[in-house]
C-alpha positions in Angstrom: -0.1 0.0 0.0 1.2 3.5 -1.0 0.8 6.7 1.1 0.8 10.5 -0.1 3.9 12.3 0.4 2.3 14.4 2.9 1.4 11.6 5.0 4.9 10.4 5.3 6.3 13.9 5.9 3.8 14.5 8.7 4.4 11.1 10.3 8.2 11.8 10.3 7.7 15.4 11.4 5.6 13.9 14.6 8.3 11.2 15.2 11.0 13.8 15.5 9.0 15.9 17.7 8.3 12.9 20.1 12.0 11.9 20.3 13.3 15.4 20.8 10.6 16.5 23.4 11.6 16.9 27.2 11.3 14.0 29.6 7.6 14.4 30.7 6.4 10.9 30.2 2.9 10.2 31.4 1.9 13.9 32.0 -1.2 14.9 30.1 -1.4 18.0 28.3 -4.4 19.0 30.3 -2.4 18.3 33.7 1.3 18.9 33.7 2.4 18.6 37.5 6.3 19.2 36.9 7.9 21.2 34.1 11.6 20.7 33.3 12.6 24.5 33.6 16.4 24.4 33.5 19.6 22.1 33.3 22.6 23.3 35.2 25.9 21.8 34.4 28.0 20.6 37.4 31.2 20.6 35.2 33.5 17.6 35.1 32.0 15.5 37.7 32.2 11.6 37.6 30.5 9.2 39.6 27.5 8.6 41.8 25.9 11.7 43.3 24.2 11.8 46.8 22.2 14.3 48.7 21.7 18.0 48.4 20.9 21.2 50.8 20.4 25.0 50.1 21.5 28.3 51.6 18.4 30.3 50.8 19.9 33.6 51.8 22.4 33.4 49.0 20.2 31.1 46.7 23.0 28.3 46.5 22.7 24.6 46.1 25.1 22.3 47.7 25.6 18.9 45.8 27.2 15.8 47.4 29.4 14.4 44.6 30.2 11.2 46.4 31.9 9.5 43.3 33.9 12.7 42.7 35.1 13.4 46.2 33.8 16.9 46.0 30.8 19.3 46.6 29.3 21.3 43.8 28.1 25.0 44.8 25.3 26.1 42.3 24.1 29.7 42.1 20.4 29.1 41.6 19.6 32.8 40.5 22.3 32.6 37.8 21.8 28.9 37.1 25.5 28.2 37.1 28.1 26.4 39.0 30.3 28.7 40.9 32.5 26.6 43.0 33.7 22.9 43.4 34.9 22.0 46.7 37.5 19.2 46.2 39.6 16.9 48.4 36.7 15.2 50.2 36.3 11.7 51.1 33.1 10.4 49.5 30.6 13.0 50.7 27.1 11.7 51.3 25.5 14.2 53.4 25.5 18.1 53.2 23.8 20.6 55.3 23.8 24.2 55.9 23.2 25.8 59.1 22.2 29.4 58.8 22.8 30.8 62.5 26.5 30.0 62.2 26.7 30.3 58.4 28.3 27.0 58.0 28.1 24.3 55.5 28.4 20.9 57.0 29.6 17.9 54.9 29.7 14.2 56.1 32.0 11.9 54.4 31.8 8.1 54.2 35.3 7.1 53.6 36.9 8.4 57.0 33.7 9.2 58.9 34.4 13.0 59.1 32.1 15.8 59.2 34.0 18.9 57.8 32.8 22.4 58.3 33.1 25.2 55.7 32.5 29.0 55.9 29.1 29.9 54.1 30.6 32.9 52.4 34.0 31.8 50.9 34.0 27.8 51.7 37.1 27.9 53.6 37.6 25.2 56.1 36.3 26.1 59.8 36.3 22.7 61.4 36.2 19.2 61.4 34.4 16.4 63.5 35.5 12.9 63.7 32.5 10.5 64.0 34.4 7.2 63.2 33.1 5.8 59.9 30.3 6.2 57.4 29.1 9.7 58.1 25.8 10.0 56.0 22.6 12.0 56.1 22.6 15.3 57.9 19.5 17.2 59.3 19.1 20.6 60.8 17.4 20.9 64.2 16.1 24.5 64.1 14.5 24.1 67.5 17.4 22.9 69.3 20.0 24.6 67.0 21.8 21.3 66.8 23.1 19.5 63.7 22.2 15.7 63.6 24.2 13.1 61.4 23.6 9.4 60.9 26.8 7.5 60.8 28.7 4.3 61.5 27.3 0.8 62.5 24.2 2.4 64.3 24.1 5.9 65.6 23.0 9.5 65.3 25.7 12.1 66.4 24.3 15.4 67.9 26.7 18.3 67.0 26.8 21.9 68.2 27.5 24.3 65.2 28.6 26.9 67.8 31.5 24.8 69.5 32.1 22.8 66.2 31.8 19.8 68.4 30.0 16.6 69.1 27.9 16.9 72.1 25.4 13.8 72.1 25.3 10.4 70.7 22.3 8.1 70.2 22.9 4.4 69.6 21.0 2.6 67.1 20.9 -1.3 66.2 22.4 -0.6 62.6 23.2 2.1 60.3 20.6 4.8 59.9 19.7 5.8 56.4 17.2 8.7 55.8 15.9 10.2 59.2 13.6 13.1 59.8 13.0 15.2 63.0 9.5 16.0 64.1 9.8 19.6 65.7 6.5 19.4 67.7 7.1 16.3 69.7 10.8 16.2 69.6 10.9 12.8 68.0 13.4 11.6 65.3 12.0 8.9 63.2 15.1 7.0 61.4 15.1 4.2 58.7 17.4 1.4 60.0 16.8 -0.9 56.8 19.6 -3.6 58.4 16.8 -4.5 60.9 13.9 -4.0 58.8 12.6 -1.3 61.1 12.1 2.3 61.8 13.8 3.6 64.9 11.8 6.1 67.0 14.1 8.5 69.2 13.3 11.0 71.7 15.4 14.0 71.0 15.6 15.4 74.6 16.7 12.2 76.4 18.7 11.1 73.4 17.3 7.7 73.7 15.4 5.3 71.2 11.9 4.9 72.8 10.2 2.5 70.4 10.6 0.4 67.3 8.4 -0.2 64.2 9.2 -3.4 62.5 8.6 -3.5 58.7 7.4 -6.4 57.1 9.8 -5.7 54.0 13.5 -4.4 53.5 14.9 -1.8 51.7 13.5 1.1 53.7 16.0 3.9 52.8 14.0 7.1 51.7 11.7 8.9 54.2 9.8 12.0 54.7 7.2 13.5 57.1 3.7 14.6 56.2 3.0 17.1 58.9 -0.7 18.1 57.8 -1.7 14.3 57.9 0.5 13.2 60.7 2.0 10.5 58.8 5.7 9.2 58.2 6.4 8.3 54.4 8.8 5.6 53.4 9.7 4.0 50.2 10.9 0.6 50.2 13.4 -0.5 47.6 12.5 -4.4 47.9 9.5 -4.4 45.9 9.3 -0.6 45.4 6.4 0.7 47.1 5.6 4.3 48.8 3.7 3.5 52.4 2.4 5.8 54.7 2.4 5.2 58.7 0.6 6.9 61.5 2.9 9.2 63.2 1.4 8.5 66.7 2.1 4.8 66.8 3.4 3.6 63.4 0.3 1.8 62.3 0.2 1.4 58.4 -2.1 3.7 56.7 -1.5 2.9 52.8 0.7 1.4 50.5 1.1 2.1 46.6 3.5 0.8 43.9 6.2 3.4 42.8 9.4 3.5 40.7 12.4 1.7 41.5 15.6 2.4 43.4 14.3 5.3 45.3 16.4 7.6 47.6 14.5 10.6 48.3 10.8 11.8 48.6 9.4 15.1 49.8 6.0 16.6 50.4 4.7 19.6 48.6 2.3 21.0 51.2 1.0 23.8 49.0 -0.5 21.2 46.3 -1.0 18.0 48.6 1.7 16.3 46.3 4.4 14.0 47.2 7.6 13.7 44.9 9.6 10.4 44.7 12.9 10.4 42.6 14.2 7.2 41.4 17.3 5.5 40.1 15.2 3.7 37.7 15.1 7.0 35.6 11.7 8.6 36.8 10.0 11.1 39.1 6.9 9.8 40.4 4.2 12.3 41.5 1.5 11.4 44.1 -1.6 13.0 44.9 -1.8 12.8 48.8 -4.8 12.5 50.9 -5.7 11.1 54.4 -6.0 7.5 53.6 -4.3 6.9 50.2 -1.9 8.4 47.7 -2.7 8.3 44.1 0.0 8.4 41.3 -1.0 11.3 39.0 2.5 11.5 36.8 5.3 9.3 36.0 8.1 11.8 34.7 11.2 10.4 32.8 14.5 11.5 33.9 18.0 9.7 33.5 18.7 6.4 34.7 20.9 6.8 38.3 19.2 10.0 39.1 17.6 8.8 42.4 18.6 11.9 44.6 16.7 15.2 44.9 15.8 18.1 46.8 12.4 20.0 47.1 12.6 23.4 48.3 9.2 24.7 49.2 10.5 28.4 49.9 11.4 28.9 46.2 9.0 26.1 44.9 11.5 23.8 42.8 12.3 20.6 42.8 16.0 19.5 42.1 17.1 16.3 40.5 20.7 15.2 40.5 21.8 13.5 37.4 25.0 11.9 37.1 27.4 12.1 34.0 26.6 9.6 31.2 29.2 9.1 28.3 29.1 12.3 26.8 26.6 13.9 28.7 27.9 16.0 31.7 26.7 15.6 35.3 23.7 18.2 35.9 21.0 19.5 38.1 17.6 19.2 36.5 15.3 22.0 37.9 11.5 21.3 37.8 9.0 23.9 38.5 5.7 22.4 39.9 2.3 23.4 38.3 0.0 24.9 38.5 
């Protein structure tokens, strides 16, 4: 069967548009929930990229470039890389503490937390934790810095004295953990024991354990509006919600694979899940269930992200691929 030339030309034009389109798979034209706004090059960075943090005052994004032994400093206003802090030891966690204007960097290789001045990034201190320093959280209530590390512990750091002032033992290495400011509880994923450890911040003691029925609980966030702790499991990838009060299961739904970060967008009642399988999943949140409303293509291995409500942007870290450099993809939520 033959086809008119104009039909073939139209088909080829449509195909070309399809393969060149931005990665917004499974978003209908009527309901775009995330728009790819920019791609910011991280320069000559190789290997795995881990977590991120932000300095809101200066509009700077910090990127833990674990495989490159560096931290990238990105100017968000100018959308450009302005500095690379080199010579680190597999940085996993980064955190900016505003009252002392200090950048904290947790290193997996030697277990150190290195401190840098927030203006010129000169070294201002170093705290030794032993091994495998990982996620960092800022506790605005107590003005302390909390770092997960080692075979099982949360270190409490004083940014004023630049020293370790407390230690909370856990039964295995903590992955993502979150601080609930109202109750003073810390919820920590401990995948080595298939559990969530619940810690009292004031007594610096674990007060209970929530056993999980599957493993791979790495990513975590808190949905304060609904009183829930949200986890994503890697072993059978699922987004699960648990009641913050007692750990009882609330809901569970399939999501994309190899997740390392998830965030709640309270303005839109959404949840953003970044997956190493090469997608960002977006869920509509409600009290008893979470419904996936978008499945957005990114790049394989892009499993870490940071949602910053104050500037209403989701940042996804994309590692270098063959001739493509490492980048930060900037997504603007819509509407």
